[in-house]
Phi, psi and omega in degrees: 000320179296323179296319179294319179296321178296321179295317179297321178295323178295321177298312181298319180295320179296322179295316178299318184289317187253338181075010183270119177215121183261118179269130182237158169289153184307320181292326177288323176298317178299321178298319177299317180298320183287347176279348185256147178290314181218078184291146172260124183237128172257128180227153178212146175258133182208198180112152181256304180267337178214155181284133175233152177246131181247134181229143179219136175210166175242151179205121179051042174087358178248154177258131182243141185229142174221147177239128187226152175279332180239153177299140177278141171287124183257148178300144181300335181275359181286141171264121187248130174248121177271115181260157176290321183203144170236126178250134176217143178296145179247000000 
């Protein structure tokens, strides 16, 4: 678990350093996850007037983000970190 948290922190630090965050549609985000053997996914539930789901993962050195109205089905081999909040520019 500590290793996964360190990896998530590294993703967040990389985003701060480079500002690179690729926003995808939910189906494209799912495709990225299915290309990986054991994807690390950070997810958070948020929203003010309606519930939204936020997802973040890395793939080949880039950080990918998706915003969904419904929870995404994640691959069984995914390591999932439930975060309190994920902030991404819109």
